[in-house]
Backbone as CSV, one residue per row, in Angstrom:
resi,resn,N_x,N_y,N_z,CA_x,CA_y,CA_z,C_x,C_y,C_z
1,UNK,96.904,-48.050,143.363,96.707,-46.654,144.060,98.236,-46.372,144.684
2,UNK,99.171,-46.902,144.537,100.573,-46.489,145.080,101.323,-45.466,143.890
3,UNK,101.732,-44.464,144.431,102.441,-43.783,143.418,103.969,-43.657,144.009
4,UNK,104.358,-43.711,145.077,105.760,-43.807,145.603,105.514,-44.503,147.120
5,UNK,106.727,-44.949,147.681,106.725,-45.514,149.086,106.181,-44.602,149.859
6,UNK,106.435,-43.326,150.113,105.937,-42.586,151.094,104.496,-42.416,151.126
7,UNK,103.942,-42.362,149.863,102.500,-42.000,149.643,101.755,-43.549,150.089
8,UNK,102.418,-44.568,149.700,101.757,-45.848,150.165,101.875,-46.094,151.644
9,UNK,102.766,-45.438,152.366,102.932,-45.808,153.599,101.921,-44.824,154.397
10,UNK,101.551,-43.636,153.684,100.749,-42.632,154.496,99.240,-43.274,154.094
11,UNK,99.006,-43.999,152.979,97.677,-44.516,152.611,97.433,-45.585,153.783
12,UNK,98.403,-46.597,153.901,98.239,-47.563,154.737,98.032,-47.282,156.141
13,UNK,98.851,-46.296,156.680,98.849,-45.762,158.174,97.555,-45.147,158.358
14,UNK,96.716,-44.439,157.349,95.482,-43.887,157.665,94.544,-45.067,158.101
15,UNK,94.648,-46.292,157.696,93.628,-47.112,157.790,94.212,-48.337,158.807
16,UNK,95.419,-48.200,159.353,96.100,-49.045,160.220,95.716,-48.933,161.575
17,UNK,94.643,-49.604,162.296,94.272,-49.527,163.532,94.742,-50.810,164.377
18,UNK,95.580,-51.541,163.982,96.034,-52.607,164.855,95.301,-53.808,164.223
19,UNK,94.979,-54.784,164.888,94.403,-56.078,164.756,93.086,-55.869,164.477
20,UNK,92.868,-55.362,163.382,91.223,-55.109,162.681,90.525,-56.424,162.616
21,UNK,91.320,-57.493,162.350,90.517,-58.638,162.153,90.057,-59.170,163.406
22,UNK,90.803,-59.100,164.583,90.262,-59.585,165.606,89.306,-58.541,166.348
23,UNK,89.232,-57.326,166.125,88.254,-56.429,166.322,86.682,-56.688,165.889
24,UNK,86.868,-56.950,164.649,85.700,-57.522,163.853,84.962,-58.851,164.441
25,UNK,85.930,-59.784,164.563,85.472,-60.961,165.177,84.850,-60.881,166.535
26,UNK,85.621,-60.038,167.286,85.070,-59.778,168.438,83.642,-59.244,168.658
27,UNK,83.350,-58.241,167.501,82.217,-57.651,167.681,81.110,-58.442,166.996
28,UNK,81.439,-59.300,166.261,80.659,-60.407,165.569,80.003,-61.417,166.670
29,UNK,81.090,-61.844,167.578,80.671,-62.498,168.573,79.722,-61.887,169.471
30,UNK,79.908,-60.545,169.867,79.295,-60.005,170.805,77.929,-59.658,170.033
31,UNK,77.422,-60.028,168.889,76.187,-59.768,168.513,75.608,-61.188,168.086
32,UNK,76.331,-62.347,168.764,75.592,-63.439,168.715,76.009,-64.479,167.401
33,UNK,76.859,-63.904,166.517,77.237,-64.641,165.440,78.361,-65.514,165.509
34,UNK,78.097,-66.620,164.610,79.034,-67.775,164.708,80.134,-67.342,163.709
35,UNK,81.436,-67.070,164.221,82.365,-66.605,163.252,83.001,-67.568,162.575
36,UNK,82.549,-68.938,162.905,83.142,-69.931,161.733,82.132,-70.149,160.511
37,UNK,81.019,-69.761,160.744,79.905,-69.844,159.747,79.145,-68.637,159.463
38,UNK,80.058,-67.518,159.042,79.244,-66.177,158.649,78.508,-66.272,157.431
39,UNK,77.476,-65.482,157.248,76.971,-64.980,155.953,77.295,-63.614,155.409
40,UNK,77.313,-63.150,154.349,77.508,-61.880,153.995,76.714,-61.047,154.703
41,UNK,75.399,-61.432,155.099,74.589,-60.170,155.773,75.156,-60.071,156.993
42,UNK,75.684,-61.078,157.679,76.310,-60.804,159.104,77.585,-59.660,159.165
43,UNK,77.989,-59.520,157.883,79.076,-58.500,157.842,78.567,-57.237,157.245
44,UNK,77.225,-56.923,157.047,77.051,-55.702,156.442,77.495,-54.407,157.099
45,UNK,77.603,-54.340,158.376,77.866,-53.252,159.223,79.391,-52.801,158.989
46,UNK,80.253,-53.793,158.697,81.634,-53.653,158.365,82.003,-53.911,156.879
47,UNK,81.094,-54.377,155.982,81.492,-54.726,154.486,81.461,-53.477,153.685
48,UNK,80.704,-52.489,153.917,80.428,-51.389,153.040,80.916,-50.120,153.451
49,UNK,82.199,-49.870,153.255,83.009,-48.834,153.759,82.718,-47.551,152.725
50,UNK,81.204,-46.989,152.667,81.185,-46.202,151.819,79.882,-45.623,152.300
51,UNK,79.277,-44.233,151.834,77.874,-43.762,152.191,76.960,-44.478,151.560
52,UNK,76.111,-45.054,152.364,74.939,-45.556,151.786,74.768,-47.287,152.135
53,UNK,76.043,-47.769,152.514,76.337,-49.025,152.634,75.878,-50.015,151.638
54,UNK,75.140,-50.817,152.163,74.732,-52.154,151.288,73.508,-51.541,150.421
55,UNK,72.702,-50.790,150.705,71.757,-50.471,149.795,72.177,-49.537,148.556
56,UNK,73.387,-48.653,148.735,73.843,-48.114,147.572,74.625,-49.048,146.685
57,UNK,75.324,-50.139,147.353,75.748,-51.121,146.430,74.805,-51.889,145.668
58,UNK,73.618,-52.129,145.982,72.584,-52.633,145.472,71.896,-51.790,144.305
59,UNK,71.893,-50.471,144.584,71.544,-49.462,143.702,72.529,-49.392,142.484
60,UNK,73.655,-49.476,142.850,74.810,-49.416,141.571,74.677,-50.618,140.698
61,UNK,74.411,-51.800,141.548,74.316,-53.108,140.799,73.310,-53.039,140.016
62,UNK,71.968,-52.367,140.287,70.740,-52.225,139.391,71.106,-51.387,138.095
63,UNK,71.898,-50.322,138.651,72.102,-49.261,137.525,73.297,-49.790,136.525
64,UNK,74.088,-50.720,137.042,75.090,-51.240,135.940,74.644,-52.518,135.294
65,UNK,73.519,-53.167,135.727,72.942,-54.140,135.113,73.833,-55.329,134.789
66,UNK,74.659,-55.762,135.875,75.754,-56.756,135.770,74.867,-57.824,135.661
67,UNK,75.437,-58.986,134.691,74.685,-60.163,134.377,75.444,-61.388,135.434
68,UNK,74.515,-62.309,135.665,75.163,-63.382,136.296,76.259,-64.169,135.811
69,UNK,77.443,-64.506,136.371,78.579,-64.994,135.768,79.570,-63.960,135.375
70,UNK,79.247,-62.852,135.476,80.237,-61.625,134.918,81.460,-61.684,135.808
71,UNK,82.674,-61.243,135.087,84.055,-61.402,136.004,84.253,-59.774,136.289
72,UNK,84.277,-59.711,137.567,84.437,-58.339,138.205,85.752,-57.958,138.662
73,UNK,86.207,-56.766,138.407,87.336,-56.447,139.284,86.667,-55.262,140.194
74,UNK,86.662,-55.494,141.438,86.246,-54.513,142.488,87.642,-53.856,143.109
75,UNK,87.957,-52.592,142.658,89.163,-51.518,143.041,88.696,-51.182,144.311
76,UNK,89.297,-51.696,145.494,89.218,-51.094,146.886,88.347,-51.977,147.747
77,UNK,87.714,-52.908,146.997,87.110,-53.938,148.196,85.727,-53.443,148.859
78,UNK,85.123,-54.346,149.725,84.028,-53.954,150.374,82.783,-54.514,149.790
79,UNK,82.321,-54.218,148.626,81.117,-54.706,148.088,81.316,-56.299,147.449
80,UNK,82.473,-56.923,147.427,82.769,-57.865,146.724,81.878,-59.076,147.076
81,UNK,81.623,-59.453,148.201,80.693,-60.505,148.712,79.174,-60.333,148.447
82,UNK,78.969,-59.035,148.416,77.492,-58.696,147.837,77.317,-58.876,146.444
83,UNK,78.440,-58.504,145.498,78.308,-58.709,144.269,78.119,-60.474,143.792
84,UNK,79.162,-61.069,144.639,79.232,-62.482,144.289,77.949,-63.087,144.698
85,UNK,77.403,-62.677,145.704,76.099,-63.380,146.323,74.758,-62.914,145.326
86,UNK,74.718,-61.582,145.202,73.618,-60.997,144.607,73.621,-61.097,143.096
87,UNK,74.833,-61.008,142.522,74.441,-61.050,141.022,75.302,-62.472,140.624
88,UNK,75.684,-63.316,141.179,76.430,-64.426,140.907,77.812,-64.131,140.265
89,UNK,78.520,-63.107,140.591,79.734,-62.601,140.039,80.873,-63.442,140.424
90,UNK,82.073,-63.556,139.469,83.117,-63.878,140.017,84.159,-62.615,140.219
91,UNK,84.495,-62.427,141.487,85.220,-61.129,141.913,86.386,-61.074,142.288
92,UNK,87.272,-60.173,141.810,88.798,-60.118,142.237,88.821,-58.825,142.717
93,UNK,89.227,-58.507,144.021,89.440,-57.430,144.820,90.984,-56.961,144.477
94,UNK,91.086,-55.598,143.942,92.681,-55.173,144.080,92.566,-54.096,145.118
95,UNK,93.468,-53.920,146.306,93.576,-53.035,147.079,94.923,-52.676,147.587
96,UNK,95.175,-51.479,147.783,96.562,-50.941,148.195,96.810,-51.166,149.610
97,UNK,95.755,-51.404,150.542,95.959,-51.507,151.883,96.193,-52.955,152.143
98,UNK,97.449,-53.265,152.704,97.648,-54.702,153.047,96.749,-55.412,154.016
99,UNK,96.256,-54.465,155.016,95.380,-54.989,156.270,94.180,-55.257,155.473
100,UNK,93.536,-54.608,154.681,92.389,-54.941,154.041,92.232,-56.049,153.173
101,UNK,93.304,-56.419,152.727,93.615,-57.588,151.702,93.468,-58.894,152.660
102,UNK,94.229,-58.833,153.796,94.350,-60.061,154.895,93.049,-60.030,155.208
103,UNK,92.255,-59.051,155.854,91.065,-59.016,156.270,90.037,-59.585,155.451
104,UNK,90.081,-59.144,154.060,89.067,-59.549,153.135,89.128,-60.904,152.804
105,UNK,90.135,-61.554,152.826,90.668,-62.845,152.656,89.874,-63.978,153.758
106,UNK,90.461,-63.331,155.108,89.951,-63.925,155.983,88.458,-63.931,156.213
107,UNK,87.667,-62.952,156.210,86.319,-62.873,156.217,85.600,-63.713,155.020
108,UNK,86.167,-63.586,153.936,85.511,-64.277,152.730,85.517,-65.731,153.094
109,UNK,86.720,-66.298,153.438,86.743,-67.743,153.913,85.851,-68.137,155.067
110,UNK,85.500,-67.327,155.733,84.322,-67.580,156.829,83.150,-67.511,156.332
111,UNK,82.625,-67.027,155.221,81.565,-66.927,154.587,81.301,-67.954,153.531
112,UNK,82.409,-68.843,153.171,82.206,-69.751,152.209,82.288,-69.313,150.936
113,UNK,82.938,-68.033,150.562,82.805,-67.608,149.211,84.061,-67.469,148.680
114,UNK,85.229,-68.008,149.106,86.628,-68.005,148.511,86.449,-68.487,147.163
115,UNK,85.662,-69.391,146.618,85.674,-69.757,145.434,85.193,-68.829,144.379
116,UNK,84.560,-67.706,144.852,83.930,-66.739,144.076,84.574,-65.239,144.135
117,UNK,85.294,-65.088,145.443,85.939,-63.847,145.512,87.542,-63.998,146.060
118,UNK,88.346,-63.174,145.541,89.554,-63.350,145.720,90.115,-61.872,145.949
119,UNK,91.272,-61.892,146.664,91.824,-60.560,147.123,93.247,-60.422,146.698
120,UNK,93.730,-59.325,146.182,95.144,-59.037,145.639,95.454,-57.757,145.859
121,UNK,96.746,-57.566,146.659,97.351,-56.263,147.003,98.115,-55.932,145.776
122,UNK,97.789,-54.519,145.386,98.326,-53.904,144.184,97.943,-52.424,143.991
123,UNK,98.585,-51.929,143.000,98.486,-50.570,142.545,97.210,-50.662,141.429
124,UNK,96.174,-49.665,141.628,95.247,-49.676,140.677,95.688,-48.810,139.413
125,UNK,96.658,-47.989,139.345,97.197,-47.274,138.343,98.099,-48.174,137.542
126,UNK,98.559,-49.407,138.165,99.350,-50.311,137.223,98.954,-51.631,137.661
127,UNK,97.589,-51.887,137.236,96.959,-53.219,137.466,97.704,-54.457,137.096
128,UNK,97.930,-55.315,138.080,98.509,-56.640,137.738,97.822,-57.563,136.983
129,UNK,97.163,-57.139,135.929,96.326,-58.119,135.027,96.389,-57.873,133.524
130,UNK,96.233,-59.009,132.739,96.367,-58.836,131.443,95.186,-58.039,130.909
131,UNK,95.454,-57.590,129.747,94.347,-56.747,129.182,93.202,-57.694,128.642
132,UNK,92.186,-57.132,128.873,90.740,-57.848,128.620,90.482,-59.087,129.488
133,UNK,90.747,-58.838,131.084,90.378,-59.901,131.908,89.079,-59.804,132.466
134,UNK,88.284,-58.689,132.397,87.271,-58.433,133.241,86.135,-57.896,132.168
135,UNK,84.834,-58.325,132.832,83.530,-57.781,132.304,83.009,-56.483,132.935
136,UNK,83.673,-56.418,134.237,83.124,-54.887,134.920,84.439,-54.541,135.780
137,UNK,84.588,-53.324,135.740,85.522,-52.860,136.647,84.459,-51.765,137.523
138,UNK,84.556,-52.161,138.748,83.722,-51.411,140.006,84.620,-50.712,140.982
139,UNK,84.112,-49.539,141.422,84.706,-48.654,142.336,83.729,-47.937,143.084
140,UNK,83.833,-47.988,144.398,82.968,-47.356,145.508,84.015,-46.765,146.349
141,UNK,83.927,-45.279,146.423,84.783,-44.440,147.485,86.192,-45.069,147.513
142,UNK,86.792,-45.104,146.373,88.192,-45.202,146.438,89.090,-44.187,145.599
143,UNK,88.529,-43.482,144.698,89.167,-42.436,143.855,89.772,-41.334,144.961
144,UNK,89.134,-40.923,145.866,89.326,-39.869,146.890,90.839,-39.918,147.218
145,UNK,91.350,-40.986,147.426,92.766,-41.152,147.704,93.760,-41.325,146.549
146,UNK,93.192,-41.081,145.418,94.212,-41.206,144.129,94.496,-40.026,143.565
147,UNK,95.559,-39.843,143.505,96.138,-38.595,142.820,95.732,-38.570,141.130
148,UNK,96.464,-39.754,140.747,96.412,-40.076,139.089,95.377,-40.752,138.843
149,UNK,94.250,-40.154,138.556,92.795,-40.659,138.430,92.980,-41.000,136.811
150,UNK,93.731,-40.264,135.930,93.864,-40.566,134.644,94.484,-41.986,134.495
151,UNK,95.326,-42.316,135.191,96.054,-43.793,135.143,95.025,-44.866,135.582
152,UNK,94.321,-44.548,136.555,93.211,-45.407,137.013,92.248,-45.796,135.862
153,UNK,91.636,-44.657,135.122,90.598,-45.051,134.281,91.387,-45.637,132.918
154,UNK,92.384,-45.142,132.682,93.178,-45.909,131.512,93.442,-47.260,131.895
155,UNK,93.831,-47.785,133.110,93.991,-49.206,133.256,92.644,-49.991,133.675
156,UNK,91.563,-49.233,133.846,90.053,-49.764,133.942,89.736,-50.213,132.350
157,UNK,90.218,-49.402,131.625,89.851,-49.603,130.417,90.653,-50.659,129.589
158,UNK,91.814,-50.568,129.915,92.688,-51.686,129.550,92.308,-53.202,130.023
159,UNK,92.016,-53.167,131.228,91.648,-54.642,131.635,90.207,-55.077,131.198
160,UNK,89.462,-54.241,130.805,88.124,-54.669,130.548,87.995,-55.245,129.076
161,UNK,87.166,-56.293,128.932,86.986,-56.808,127.780,86.118,-56.049,126.656
162,UNK,85.893,-56.165,125.456,85.153,-55.299,124.660,83.722,-55.339,124.929
163,UNK,83.204,-54.368,125.153,81.834,-54.166,125.704,81.860,-54.167,127.230
164,UNK,82.792,-54.142,127.927,82.855,-54.050,129.440,82.277,-52.800,129.788
165,UNK,82.156,-52.942,131.165,81.552,-51.679,131.832,82.312,-51.335,133.069
166,UNK,82.219,-49.976,133.348,82.759,-49.230,134.471,81.812,-48.687,135.203
167,UNK,81.669,-49.308,136.466,80.814,-48.846,137.400,81.420,-48.015,138.791
168,UNK,80.887,-46.870,138.944,81.580,-46.104,139.846,80.319,-45.321,140.980
169,UNK,80.862,-45.212,142.257,80.168,-44.597,143.217,81.141,-43.793,144.124
170,UNK,81.179,-42.534,143.720,82.392,-41.921,144.163,81.851,-40.576,144.812
171,UNK,82.891,-40.057,145.845,82.634,-38.709,146.388,83.529,-37.715,145.551
172,UNK,82.813,-36.691,145.109,83.621,-35.751,144.288,83.585,-34.415,144.842
173,UNK,84.429,-33.386,144.552,84.383,-32.075,144.884,83.250,-31.334,144.593
174,UNK,82.633,-30.739,145.560,81.476,-29.573,145.272,81.918,-28.375,144.967
175,UNK,81.102,-27.517,144.566,81.102,-26.270,144.310,81.643,-25.159,145.212
176,UNK,81.768,-25.763,146.689,82.278,-24.817,147.765,83.601,-25.407,148.201
177,UNK,84.615,-24.691,148.585,85.769,-25.100,148.946,86.399,-24.245,150.283
178,UNK,87.128,-24.827,151.046,87.826,-26.025,151.196,87.017,-27.046,151.891
179,UNK,87.380,-28.284,151.817,86.840,-29.331,152.652,87.133,-29.231,154.125
180,UNK,86.114,-29.524,154.895,86.539,-29.649,156.220,87.135,-30.933,156.722
181,UNK,88.368,-30.922,157.311,89.122,-32.034,157.550,89.133,-32.136,159.197
182,UNK,89.381,-33.424,159.722,89.687,-34.782,158.907,88.288,-35.340,158.341
183,UNK,88.371,-36.229,157.319,87.337,-36.891,156.921,87.694,-38.429,156.921
184,UNK,86.614,-39.314,156.610,86.932,-40.714,156.659,88.279,-41.112,155.868
185,UNK,88.436,-40.465,154.586,89.529,-40.971,153.830,90.636,-40.391,153.971
186,UNK,90.706,-39.292,154.784,91.901,-38.646,154.850,92.016,-37.631,156.183
187,UNK,93.114,-37.600,157.064,93.082,-36.768,158.187,93.259,-35.204,157.537
188,UNK,94.004,-35.140,156.563,94.100,-33.794,155.994,94.285,-33.903,154.525
189,UNK,94.640,-32.788,153.801,94.803,-32.619,152.578,95.773,-33.423,151.642
190,UNK,96.881,-34.098,152.472,97.791,-34.491,151.894,97.457,-35.738,151.073
191,UNK,96.380,-36.762,151.475,96.090,-37.776,150.741,94.647,-37.842,150.275
192,UNK,93.958,-36.511,150.160,92.839,-36.364,149.670,92.859,-35.654,148.420
193,UNK,92.156,-36.444,147.304,92.411,-35.945,145.909,91.055,-35.905,145.305
194,UNK,89.744,-35.349,145.897,88.586,-35.168,145.305,88.687,-34.342,143.997
195,UNK,87.984,-34.809,142.984,87.862,-33.732,141.972,86.488,-33.551,141.490
196,UNK,86.077,-32.328,140.729,84.762,-32.239,140.510,84.172,-33.011,139.608
197,UNK,82.801,-33.323,139.357,82.003,-34.013,138.433,82.538,-33.826,137.156
198,UNK,82.718,-32.428,136.872,83.319,-32.292,135.177,84.326,-32.864,135.071
199,UNK,85.362,-32.671,135.850,86.718,-33.430,135.844,86.814,-34.663,135.736
200,UNK,85.996,-35.375,136.524,85.841,-36.789,136.500,85.181,-37.284,135.223
201,UNK,84.145,-36.952,134.975,83.542,-37.174,133.584,84.641,-37.149,132.497
202,UNK,85.350,-35.945,132.455,86.397,-35.640,131.254,87.503,-36.758,131.409
203,UNK,87.695,-37.063,132.478,88.898,-38.033,132.725,88.621,-39.558,132.357
204,UNK,87.284,-39.867,132.567,86.869,-41.299,132.275,86.401,-41.256,130.704
205,UNK,86.079,-40.239,130.129,85.645,-40.318,128.876,86.946,-40.213,127.994
206,UNK,87.959,-39.480,128.490,89.179,-39.501,127.809,89.810,-40.763,127.665
207,UNK,89.661,-41.540,128.733,90.257,-42.821,128.784,89.581,-43.850,127.843
208,UNK,88.703,-43.304,127.065,87.799,-44.435,125.952,86.663,-44.875,126.610
209,UNK,86.026,-44.308,127.502,84.693,-44.686,127.936,83.554,-43.857,127.285
210,UNK,82.274,-44.470,127.213,81.179,-43.622,126.676,80.245,-43.852,128.002
211,UNK,79.557,-42.594,128.275,78.764,-42.560,129.548,77.466,-43.446,129.204
212,UNK,77.034,-44.092,129.989,75.786,-44.862,129.896,74.649,-44.402,130.928
213,UNK,75.336,-43.757,132.137,74.179,-43.346,133.234,75.264,-42.483,134.058
214,UNK,74.609,-41.381,134.498,75.153,-40.557,135.826,74.142,-39.865,136.568
215,UNK,74.015,-40.330,138.049,73.029,-40.037,138.645,73.813,-39.228,140.111
216,UNK,73.321,-38.174,140.274,73.645,-37.358,141.430,73.078,-37.969,142.736
217,UNK,73.619,-38.499,143.673,72.893,-39.229,144.866,73.229,-38.271,146.006
218,UNK,73.653,-37.089,145.854,74.036,-36.229,147.065,73.120,-36.217,147.985
219,UNK,71.840,-35.769,147.782,70.722,-35.569,148.712,70.534,-36.781,149.554
220,UNK,70.302,-37.801,148.834,70.293,-39.163,149.638,71.146,-39.416,150.489
221,UNK,72.457,-39.228,150.066,73.535,-39.308,150.800,73.729,-38.575,152.118
222,UNK,73.287,-37.444,151.940,73.368,-36.404,153.154,72.457,-36.863,154.133
223,UNK,71.134,-37.089,153.699,70.047,-37.506,154.615,70.499,-39.034,155.515
224,UNK,70.986,-40.029,154.615,71.255,-41.174,154.836,72.779,-41.175,156.008
225,UNK,73.515,-40.203,155.835,74.714,-40.037,156.572,74.326,-39.566,158.114
226,UNK,73.037,-38.812,158.468,72.511,-38.552,159.653,72.295,-39.889,160.291
227,UNK,71.911,-40.832,159.903,71.685,-42.065,160.781,73.201,-42.651,161.165
228,UNK,74.355,-42.716,160.150,75.563,-43.051,160.581,76.262,-42.370,161.744
229,UNK,75.808,-41.089,161.793,76.376,-40.249,162.850,75.653,-40.497,164.128
230,UNK,74.527,-40.526,164.171,73.601,-41.008,165.374,74.005,-42.500,166.029
231,UNK,74.450,-43.427,164.940,75.042,-44.718,165.487,76.103,-44.567,166.279
232,UNK,77.204,-43.955,165.709,78.497,-43.612,166.490,78.561,-42.753,167.571
233,UNK,77.262,-42.035,167.694,77.278,-40.881,168.633,76.193,-41.292,169.775
234,UNK,75.859,-42.447,169.875,74.841,-42.988,170.870,75.183,-42.969,172.239
235,UNK,74.482,-42.570,173.205,74.858,-42.353,174.602,75.688,-43.477,175.327
236,UNK,75.500,-44.775,174.856,75.873,-45.837,175.534,77.141,-46.395,174.747
237,UNK,77.590,-45.459,173.487,78.618,-45.752,172.674,78.365,-46.548,171.537
238,UNK,79.288,-46.723,170.697,78.750,-47.074,169.230,78.482,-48.727,169.516
239,UNK,77.711,-49.389,168.306,77.415,-50.750,168.570,78.755,-51.571,168.469
240,UNK,78.634,-52.862,168.659,79.775,-53.709,168.658,80.543,-53.704,167.080
241,UNK,79.652,-53.533,166.079,80.071,-53.723,164.678,79.945,-52.365,164.055
242,UNK,80.586,-51.846,163.157,80.476,-50.749,162.551,81.708,-49.998,161.825
243,UNK,81.719,-48.944,161.007,82.794,-48.570,160.501,83.869,-47.907,161.510
244,UNK,83.340,-47.586,162.487,84.239,-47.096,163.554,85.394,-48.059,163.948
245,UNK,85.227,-49.278,163.605,86.271,-50.215,163.812,87.444,-49.807,162.841
246,UNK,87.284,-49.499,161.907,88.251,-48.953,160.886,88.892,-47.653,160.985
247,UNK,87.924,-46.692,161.635,88.496,-45.344,161.756,88.883,-44.989,163.178
248,UNK,88.575,-45.702,164.174,89.345,-45.405,165.445,88.282,-44.562,166.167
249,UNK,88.663,-43.975,167.354,88.064,-43.205,168.289,87.426,-41.853,167.921
250,UNK,88.354,-41.274,166.745,87.646,-40.148,166.394,86.763,-40.166,165.124
251,UNK,86.018,-41.375,165.335,85.004,-41.503,164.024,83.784,-40.523,163.954
252,UNK,83.377,-40.079,165.350,82.329,-39.262,165.431,82.762,-37.808,164.648
253,UNK,83.960,-37.211,164.810,84.441,-36.056,164.075,84.394,-36.204,162.501
254,UNK,85.012,-37.507,162.211,85.027,-37.734,160.799,83.784,-37.778,160.335
255,UNK,82.648,-38.420,160.897,81.489,-38.521,160.423,80.871,-37.227,160.297
256,UNK,81.023,-36.336,161.437,80.346,-35.026,161.303,80.935,-34.034,160.240
257,UNK,82.120,-34.238,159.806,82.824,-33.308,158.978,82.454,-33.743,157.605
258,UNK,82.152,-35.120,157.453,81.658,-35.647,156.003,80.121,-35.035,155.967
259,UNK,79.509,-34.983,156.951,78.012,-34.631,156.813,78.001,-33.073,156.546
260,UNK,78.925,-32.147,157.158,79.040,-30.886,156.838,79.358,-30.688,155.528
261,UNK,80.370,-31.412,155.147,80.889,-31.345,153.523,79.734,-31.534,152.570
262,UNK,79.053,-32.509,152.878,77.781,-32.747,152.225,76.829,-31.739,152.317
263,UNK,76.566,-31.300,153.444,75.414,-30.379,153.484,75.841,-29.105,152.951
264,UNK,76.967,-28.601,153.035,77.463,-27.225,152.623,77.831,-27.441,151.106
265,UNK,77.738,-28.478,150.373,78.012,-28.497,148.948,79.583,-28.451,148.668
266,UNK,80.253,-28.949,149.757,81.789,-28.930,149.494,82.136,-30.392,148.940
267,UNK,81.393,-31.288,149.092,81.395,-32.637,148.212,80.125,-32.976,147.508
268,UNK,80.019,-33.867,146.612,78.909,-34.412,145.988,78.967,-36.067,146.009
269,UNK,78.102,-36.585,145.699,78.121,-38.152,145.486,77.488,-38.597,144.216
270,UNK,78.354,-39.411,143.449,77.650,-39.652,142.163,77.840,-41.297,141.904
271,UNK,76.589,-41.734,141.347,76.847,-43.239,140.913,76.646,-43.043,139.492
272,UNK,77.454,-43.551,138.544,77.773,-43.726,137.250,78.076,-44.938,136.408
273,UNK,77.617,-45.105,135.078,78.146,-46.245,134.652,78.660,-46.001,133.111
274,UNK,79.778,-46.591,132.740,80.341,-46.059,131.498,80.690,-47.518,130.943
275,UNK,80.449,-47.369,129.396,80.743,-48.442,128.521,82.104,-48.295,127.970
276,UNK,82.848,-49.409,127.686,84.026,-49.341,126.887,83.747,-49.065,125.525
277,UNK,84.315,-48.046,125.075,83.979,-47.688,123.620,84.877,-48.446,122.719
């Protein structure tokens, strides 16, 4: 995901809120969890940094029909522990945000899943893996920060084995412009790179993939996001655990803007599966 040093610093600073690990552990303790013996279910409120959270991960898992024992590359992280638990996958997370790599490694160890899930800091447009390393490449809400999507999908194609699958759940540009900023993935347009579904489809197919499924889930995303707004806007303040820990005190505005963008057709949300041709 890194194109140059300045861009990498911008991405990391967008998600850098200090000691995120301690904030999450504090929230877990506040909800009565034993932080030395966690389960993936204990982490759902902070695990799934995308619209629809846990349920949309399960929906994409069903759409992709991932088999037990599959070797999965999760670009951007988040659903990795769910994939390991629900599908019996071996998962490698590749993330450009160093804090998320440290956090993911720590939380995974506390769930006892370190044998199935590992984390690596790196650039998804120059993946540090040999060709044919994975059965599945999985992305959920990571392409919005990536200007060179052609390189992303070319690399995904390269690291997949013959017959491998690309599974995506992404925010894309809608027919109405411009976006309302700030949004959860970007404070302004400088690090926001959403493309239309037509462009995304073309980029992926030009990288050597054949479309197996394409589902516009924008309507469900819009309705479901209202619940996320209510959670962070509650009179007594947000709950101890939630995505507000990643986004800071301005989370309410970020969530409201994302809902407006969905409601007004400025963004759409798609789940899709492609096969390596």
